PyMOL CGO cylinders between C-alpha atoms (Angstrom):
from pymol import cmd
from pymol.cgo import CYLINDER

trace = [
    CYLINDER, 47.40, -140.51, 2.78, 45.52, -140.74, -0.66, 0.3, 1, 1, 1, 1, 1, 1,
    CYLINDER, 45.52, -140.74, -0.66, 43.69, -144.17, -0.65, 0.3, 1, 1, 1, 1, 1, 1,
    CYLINDER, 43.69, -144.17, -0.65, 41.39, -145.63, -3.24, 0.3, 1, 1, 1, 1, 1, 1,
    CYLINDER, 41.39, -145.63, -3.24, 38.25, -147.51, -1.89, 0.3, 1, 1, 1, 1, 1, 1,
    CYLINDER, 38.25, -147.51, -1.89, 39.98, -150.63, -4.30, 0.3, 1, 1, 1, 1, 1, 1,
    CYLINDER, 39.98, -150.63, -4.30, 41.97, -151.13, -1.85, 0.3, 1, 1, 1, 1, 1, 1,
    CYLINDER, 41.97, -151.13, -1.85, 39.75, -152.15, 0.80, 0.3, 1, 1, 1, 1, 1, 1,
    CYLINDER, 39.75, -152.15, 0.80, 39.04, -155.57, 0.22, 0.3, 1, 1, 1, 1, 1, 1,
    CYLINDER, 39.04, -155.57, 0.22, 42.83, -156.65, -0.43, 0.3, 1, 1, 1, 1, 1, 1,
    CYLINDER, 42.83, -156.65, -0.43, 43.41, -154.98, 2.87, 0.3, 1, 1, 1, 1, 1, 1,
    CYLINDER, 43.41, -154.98, 2.87, 40.47, -156.62, 4.35, 0.3, 1, 1, 1, 1, 1, 1,
    CYLINDER, 40.47, -156.62, 4.35, 42.31, -159.84, 2.85, 0.3, 1, 1, 1, 1, 1, 1,
    CYLINDER, 42.31, -159.84, 2.85, 45.48, -159.31, 4.26, 0.3, 1, 1, 1, 1, 1, 1,
    CYLINDER, 45.48, -159.31, 4.26, 44.01, -158.45, 7.81, 0.3, 1, 1, 1, 1, 1, 1,
    CYLINDER, 44.01, -158.45, 7.81, 42.37, -161.47, 7.73, 0.3, 1, 1, 1, 1, 1, 1,
    CYLINDER, 42.37, -161.47, 7.73, 45.28, -163.49, 6.96, 0.3, 1, 1, 1, 1, 1, 1,
    CYLINDER, 45.28, -163.49, 6.96, 47.68, -161.96, 9.68, 0.3, 1, 1, 1, 1, 1, 1,
    CYLINDER, 47.68, -161.96, 9.68, 45.02, -162.55, 12.63, 0.3, 1, 1, 1, 1, 1, 1,
    CYLINDER, 45.02, -162.55, 12.63, 45.05, -166.24, 11.20, 0.3, 1, 1, 1, 1, 1, 1,
    CYLINDER, 45.05, -166.24, 11.20, 48.46, -166.27, 11.64, 0.3, 1, 1, 1, 1, 1, 1,
    CYLINDER, 48.46, -166.27, 11.64, 49.00, -165.22, 14.60, 0.3, 1, 1, 1, 1, 1, 1,
    CYLINDER, 49.00, -165.22, 14.60, 50.64, -161.66, 13.53, 0.3, 1, 1, 1, 1, 1, 1,
    CYLINDER, 50.64, -161.66, 13.53, 48.34, -159.85, 15.84, 0.3, 1, 1, 1, 1, 1, 1,
    CYLINDER, 48.34, -159.85, 15.84, 50.33, -156.29, 15.98, 0.3, 1, 1, 1, 1, 1, 1,
    CYLINDER, 50.33, -156.29, 15.98, 50.80, -156.32, 11.98, 0.3, 1, 1, 1, 1, 1, 1,
    CYLINDER, 50.80, -156.32, 11.98, 47.13, -156.90, 11.52, 0.3, 1, 1, 1, 1, 1, 1,
    CYLINDER, 47.13, -156.90, 11.52, 46.75, -154.18, 14.28, 0.3, 1, 1, 1, 1, 1, 1,
    CYLINDER, 46.75, -154.18, 14.28, 48.60, -151.80, 11.98, 0.3, 1, 1, 1, 1, 1, 1,
    CYLINDER, 48.60, -151.80, 11.98, 47.02, -152.79, 8.55, 0.3, 1, 1, 1, 1, 1, 1,
    CYLINDER, 47.02, -152.79, 8.55, 43.44, -152.34, 10.90, 0.3, 1, 1, 1, 1, 1, 1,
    CYLINDER, 43.44, -152.34, 10.90, 44.81, -148.66, 11.49, 0.3, 1, 1, 1, 1, 1, 1,
    CYLINDER, 44.81, -148.66, 11.49, 45.52, -147.93, 8.45, 0.3, 1, 1, 1, 1, 1, 1,
    CYLINDER, 45.52, -147.93, 8.45, 42.09, -148.95, 7.21, 0.3, 1, 1, 1, 1, 1, 1,
    CYLINDER, 42.09, -148.95, 7.21, 40.64, -146.62, 9.88, 0.3, 1, 1, 1, 1, 1, 1,
    CYLINDER, 40.64, -146.62, 9.88, 42.31, -143.86, 8.98, 0.3, 1, 1, 1, 1, 1, 1,
    CYLINDER, 42.31, -143.86, 8.98, 41.45, -144.43, 4.87, 0.3, 1, 1, 1, 1, 1, 1,
    CYLINDER, 41.45, -144.43, 4.87, 37.63, -144.82, 6.07, 0.3, 1, 1, 1, 1, 1, 1,
    CYLINDER, 37.63, -144.82, 6.07, 38.44, -141.43, 7.64, 0.3, 1, 1, 1, 1, 1, 1,
    CYLINDER, 38.44, -141.43, 7.64, 39.75, -139.64, 4.63, 0.3, 1, 1, 1, 1, 1, 1,
    CYLINDER, 39.75, -139.64, 4.63, 36.91, -141.36, 2.22, 0.3, 1, 1, 1, 1, 1, 1,
    CYLINDER, 36.91, -141.36, 2.22, 34.29, -140.42, 4.83, 0.3, 1, 1, 1, 1, 1, 1,
    CYLINDER, 34.29, -140.42, 4.83, 35.55, -136.62, 5.14, 0.3, 1, 1, 1, 1, 1, 1,
    CYLINDER, 35.55, -136.62, 5.14, 35.87, -136.60, 1.21, 0.3, 1, 1, 1, 1, 1, 1,
    CYLINDER, 35.87, -136.60, 1.21, 32.07, -137.83, 1.00, 0.3, 1, 1, 1, 1, 1, 1,
    CYLINDER, 32.07, -137.83, 1.00, 31.30, -134.82, 2.99, 0.3, 1, 1, 1, 1, 1, 1,
    CYLINDER, 31.30, -134.82, 2.99, 33.26, -132.54, 0.86, 0.3, 1, 1, 1, 1, 1, 1,
    CYLINDER, 33.26, -132.54, 0.86, 31.26, -133.63, -2.01, 0.3, 1, 1, 1, 1, 1, 1,
    CYLINDER, 31.26, -133.63, -2.01, 28.08, -133.23, -0.71, 0.3, 1, 1, 1, 1, 1, 1,
    CYLINDER, 28.08, -133.23, -0.71, 28.88, -129.89, 0.05, 0.3, 1, 1, 1, 1, 1, 1,
    CYLINDER, 28.88, -129.89, 0.05, 30.06, -129.06, -3.27, 0.3, 1, 1, 1, 1, 1, 1,
    CYLINDER, 30.06, -129.06, -3.27, 27.07, -131.14, -4.66, 0.3, 1, 1, 1, 1, 1, 1,
    CYLINDER, 27.07, -131.14, -4.66, 24.53, -128.75, -3.14, 0.3, 1, 1, 1, 1, 1, 1,
    CYLINDER, 24.53, -128.75, -3.14, 26.40, -125.34, -3.89, 0.3, 1, 1, 1, 1, 1, 1,
    CYLINDER, 26.40, -125.34, -3.89, 26.12, -126.27, -7.48, 0.3, 1, 1, 1, 1, 1, 1,
    CYLINDER, 26.12, -126.27, -7.48, 22.50, -127.54, -7.01, 0.3, 1, 1, 1, 1, 1, 1,
    CYLINDER, 22.50, -127.54, -7.01, 21.57, -124.11, -5.09, 0.3, 1, 1, 1, 1, 1, 1,
    CYLINDER, 21.57, -124.11, -5.09, 23.80, -122.17, -8.26, 0.3, 1, 1, 1, 1, 1, 1,
    CYLINDER, 23.80, -122.17, -8.26, 21.97, -123.95, -10.76, 0.3, 1, 1, 1, 1, 1, 1,
    CYLINDER, 21.97, -123.95, -10.76, 18.37, -123.12, -9.07, 0.3, 1, 1, 1, 1, 1, 1,
    CYLINDER, 18.37, -123.12, -9.07, 19.52, -119.83, -8.56, 0.3, 1, 1, 1, 1, 1, 1,
    CYLINDER, 19.52, -119.83, -8.56, 19.83, -119.45, -12.51, 0.3, 1, 1, 1, 1, 1, 1,
    CYLINDER, 19.83, -119.45, -12.51, 16.25, -120.56, -12.94, 0.3, 1, 1, 1, 1, 1, 1,
    CYLINDER, 16.25, -120.56, -12.94, 15.03, -118.23, -10.61, 0.3, 1, 1, 1, 1, 1, 1,
    CYLINDER, 15.03, -118.23, -10.61, 16.95, -114.86, -11.73, 0.3, 1, 1, 1, 1, 1, 1,
    CYLINDER, 16.95, -114.86, -11.73, 15.25, -113.33, -14.82, 0.3, 1, 1, 1, 1, 1, 1,
    CYLINDER, 15.25, -113.33, -14.82, 16.74, -110.69, -16.46, 0.3, 1, 1, 1, 1, 1, 1,
    CYLINDER, 16.74, -110.69, -16.46, 14.16, -107.62, -17.71, 0.3, 1, 1, 1, 1, 1, 1,
    CYLINDER, 14.16, -107.62, -17.71, 16.66, -104.95, -19.28, 0.3, 1, 1, 1, 1, 1, 1,
    CYLINDER, 16.66, -104.95, -19.28, 18.34, -103.33, -17.66, 0.3, 1, 1, 1, 1, 1, 1,
    CYLINDER, 18.34, -103.33, -17.66, 17.51, -105.53, -14.33, 0.3, 1, 1, 1, 1, 1, 1,
    CYLINDER, 17.51, -105.53, -14.33, 17.77, -109.00, -12.98, 0.3, 1, 1, 1, 1, 1, 1,
    CYLINDER, 17.77, -109.00, -12.98, 14.50, -110.23, -10.41, 0.3, 1, 1, 1, 1, 1, 1,
    CYLINDER, 14.50, -110.23, -10.41, 14.47, -112.70, -8.24, 0.3, 1, 1, 1, 1, 1, 1,
    CYLINDER, 14.47, -112.70, -8.24, 11.22, -114.59, -9.28, 0.3, 1, 1, 1, 1, 1, 1,
    CYLINDER, 11.22, -114.59, -9.28, 10.18, -116.83, -6.11, 0.3, 1, 1, 1, 1, 1, 1,
    CYLINDER, 10.18, -116.83, -6.11, 6.42, -118.16, -6.30, 0.3, 1, 1, 1, 1, 1, 1,
    CYLINDER, 6.42, -118.16, -6.30, 5.31, -116.23, -8.80, 0.3, 1, 1, 1, 1, 1, 1,
    CYLINDER, 5.31, -116.23, -8.80, 6.87, -113.25, -6.49, 0.3, 1, 1, 1, 1, 1, 1,
    CYLINDER, 6.87, -113.25, -6.49, 9.07, -110.59, -8.20, 0.3, 1, 1, 1, 1, 1, 1,
    CYLINDER, 9.07, -110.59, -8.20, 11.77, -109.44, -6.28, 0.3, 1, 1, 1, 1, 1, 1,
    CYLINDER, 11.77, -109.44, -6.28, 14.80, -106.97, -7.08, 0.3, 1, 1, 1, 1, 1, 1,
    CYLINDER, 14.80, -106.97, -7.08, 15.78, -105.53, -9.00, 0.3, 1, 1, 1, 1, 1, 1,
    CYLINDER, 15.78, -105.53, -9.00, 19.35, -106.37, -8.54, 0.3, 1, 1, 1, 1, 1, 1,
    CYLINDER, 19.35, -106.37, -8.54, 22.55, -105.14, -10.41, 0.3, 1, 1, 1, 1, 1, 1,
    CYLINDER, 22.55, -105.14, -10.41, 23.27, -106.74, -13.85, 0.3, 1, 1, 1, 1, 1, 1,
    CYLINDER, 23.27, -106.74, -13.85, 27.20, -105.75, -13.84, 0.3, 1, 1, 1, 1, 1, 1,
    CYLINDER, 27.20, -105.75, -13.84, 27.55, -107.40, -10.25, 0.3, 1, 1, 1, 1, 1, 1,
    CYLINDER, 27.55, -107.40, -10.25, 25.38, -110.42, -11.44, 0.3, 1, 1, 1, 1, 1, 1,
    CYLINDER, 25.38, -110.42, -11.44, 26.70, -111.34, -14.52, 0.3, 1, 1, 1, 1, 1, 1,
    CYLINDER, 26.70, -111.34, -14.52, 30.40, -110.22, -13.41, 0.3, 1, 1, 1, 1, 1, 1,
    CYLINDER, 30.40, -110.22, -13.41, 30.62, -111.96, -9.94, 0.3, 1, 1, 1, 1, 1, 1,
    CYLINDER, 30.62, -111.96, -9.94, 27.66, -113.95, -9.53, 0.3, 1, 1, 1, 1, 1, 1,
    CYLINDER, 27.66, -113.95, -9.53, 26.60, -111.29, -6.78, 0.3, 1, 1, 1, 1, 1, 1,
    CYLINDER, 26.60, -111.29, -6.78, 23.27, -110.70, -6.25, 0.3, 1, 1, 1, 1, 1, 1,
    CYLINDER, 23.27, -110.70, -6.25, 23.82, -107.10, -5.18, 0.3, 1, 1, 1, 1, 1, 1,
    CYLINDER, 23.82, -107.10, -5.18, 20.12, -105.03, -4.54, 0.3, 1, 1, 1, 1, 1, 1,
    CYLINDER, 20.12, -105.03, -4.54, 20.00, -101.57, -6.26, 0.3, 1, 1, 1, 1, 1, 1,
    CYLINDER, 20.00, -101.57, -6.26, 18.86, -98.45, -4.43, 0.3, 1, 1, 1, 1, 1, 1,
    CYLINDER, 18.86, -98.45, -4.43, 16.32, -96.35, -5.87, 0.3, 1, 1, 1, 1, 1, 1,
    CYLINDER, 16.32, -96.35, -5.87, 17.40, -92.52, -5.73, 0.3, 1, 1, 1, 1, 1, 1,
    CYLINDER, 17.40, -92.52, -5.73, 14.65, -90.85, -4.41, 0.3, 1, 1, 1, 1, 1, 1,
    CYLINDER, 14.65, -90.85, -4.41, 15.13, -87.44, -6.09, 0.3, 1, 1, 1, 1, 1, 1,
    CYLINDER, 15.13, -87.44, -6.09, 14.86, -89.31, -9.94, 0.3, 1, 1, 1, 1, 1, 1,
    CYLINDER, 14.86, -89.31, -9.94, 12.05, -92.01, -10.04, 0.3, 1, 1, 1, 1, 1, 1,
    CYLINDER, 12.05, -92.01, -10.04, 12.99, -94.89, -12.01, 0.3, 1, 1, 1, 1, 1, 1,
    CYLINDER, 12.99, -94.89, -12.01, 16.56, -94.03, -11.63, 0.3, 1, 1, 1, 1, 1, 1,
    CYLINDER, 16.56, -94.03, -11.63, 19.10, -96.96, -9.58, 0.3, 1, 1, 1, 1, 1, 1,
    CYLINDER, 19.10, -96.96, -9.58, 22.17, -97.10, -8.24, 0.3, 1, 1, 1, 1, 1, 1,
    CYLINDER, 22.17, -97.10, -8.24, 24.66, -100.28, -7.24, 0.3, 1, 1, 1, 1, 1, 1,
    CYLINDER, 24.66, -100.28, -7.24, 26.46, -99.06, -3.84, 0.3, 1, 1, 1, 1, 1, 1,
    CYLINDER, 26.46, -99.06, -3.84, 28.71, -102.33, -4.93, 0.3, 1, 1, 1, 1, 1, 1,
    CYLINDER, 28.71, -102.33, -4.93, 29.96, -101.42, -8.49, 0.3, 1, 1, 1, 1, 1, 1,
    CYLINDER, 29.96, -101.42, -8.49, 29.04, -97.76, -8.52, 0.3, 1, 1, 1, 1, 1, 1,
    CYLINDER, 29.04, -97.76, -8.52, 26.83, -98.30, -11.62, 0.3, 1, 1, 1, 1, 1, 1,
    CYLINDER, 26.83, -98.30, -11.62, 23.85, -95.97, -12.81, 0.3, 1, 1, 1, 1, 1, 1,
    CYLINDER, 23.85, -95.97, -12.81, 20.39, -96.89, -13.91, 0.3, 1, 1, 1, 1, 1, 1,
    CYLINDER, 20.39, -96.89, -13.91, 17.87, -94.72, -15.13, 0.3, 1, 1, 1, 1, 1, 1,
    CYLINDER, 17.87, -94.72, -15.13, 16.85, -91.62, -17.37, 0.3, 1, 1, 1, 1, 1, 1,
    CYLINDER, 16.85, -91.62, -17.37, 19.76, -90.01, -19.15, 0.3, 1, 1, 1, 1, 1, 1,
    CYLINDER, 19.76, -90.01, -19.15, 21.43, -87.72, -16.55, 0.3, 1, 1, 1, 1, 1, 1,
    CYLINDER, 21.43, -87.72, -16.55, 22.67, -84.25, -17.51, 0.3, 1, 1, 1, 1, 1, 1,
    CYLINDER, 22.67, -84.25, -17.51, 25.27, -85.03, -19.99, 0.3, 1, 1, 1, 1, 1, 1,
    CYLINDER, 25.27, -85.03, -19.99, 24.94, -88.21, -20.58, 0.3, 1, 1, 1, 1, 1, 1,
    CYLINDER, 24.94, -88.21, -20.58, 22.48, -89.67, -23.45, 0.3, 1, 1, 1, 1, 1, 1,
    CYLINDER, 22.48, -89.67, -23.45, 22.55, -93.49, -22.66, 0.3, 1, 1, 1, 1, 1, 1,
    CYLINDER, 22.55, -93.49, -22.66, 20.78, -95.02, -19.62, 0.3, 1, 1, 1, 1, 1, 1,
    CYLINDER, 20.78, -95.02, -19.62, 23.22, -96.75, -18.09, 0.3, 1, 1, 1, 1, 1, 1,
    CYLINDER, 23.22, -96.75, -18.09, 26.69, -96.04, -16.51, 0.3, 1, 1, 1, 1, 1, 1,
    CYLINDER, 26.69, -96.04, -16.51, 29.18, -98.47, -15.21, 0.3, 1, 1, 1, 1, 1, 1,
    CYLINDER, 29.18, -98.47, -15.21, 31.04, -98.04, -12.25, 0.3, 1, 1, 1, 1, 1, 1,
    CYLINDER, 31.04, -98.04, -12.25, 31.38, -94.43, -12.49, 0.3, 1, 1, 1, 1, 1, 1,
    CYLINDER, 31.38, -94.43, -12.49, 33.47, -94.86, -15.64, 0.3, 1, 1, 1, 1, 1, 1,
    CYLINDER, 33.47, -94.86, -15.64, 31.24, -93.73, -18.25, 0.3, 1, 1, 1, 1, 1, 1,
    CYLINDER, 31.24, -93.73, -18.25, 31.78, -95.16, -22.24, 0.3, 1, 1, 1, 1, 1, 1,
    CYLINDER, 31.78, -95.16, -22.24, 28.80, -93.38, -23.16, 0.3, 1, 1, 1, 1, 1, 1,
    CYLINDER, 28.80, -93.38, -23.16, 27.89, -90.92, -25.86, 0.3, 1, 1, 1, 1, 1, 1,
    CYLINDER, 27.89, -90.92, -25.86, 27.74, -87.41, -23.93, 0.3, 1, 1, 1, 1, 1, 1,
    CYLINDER, 27.74, -87.41, -23.93, 25.39, -84.67, -25.67, 0.3, 1, 1, 1, 1, 1, 1,
]
cmd.load_cgo(trace, "trace")
């Protein structure tokens, strides 16, 4: 049942009139309609609050995620956390922490999208490789 808030006042007037005229059953039916409408509006209000909270959280995240090529970092109260995968954040909106390779200082891999960040590897002259599919120049 879809119910507009503007319909409440006329419905209350109709209920009052029905009670005054002694049409108790009809008044109770209208009252039940009003109760259902109230519950529907209340549920809609809760849904909107959740949606608003999600939008606020998303906006706050946009403010705290900073891009420092080729990574994203989360800045919270002056503390820098990360690095996070540029591809996952830009494409999917996900904060995926990069794993530093122990065998090569400064190189990172994303376990979610398989992107590689770091010094050039053998045969690859660029410092970024996305998803294991390289559209990079090879030397």
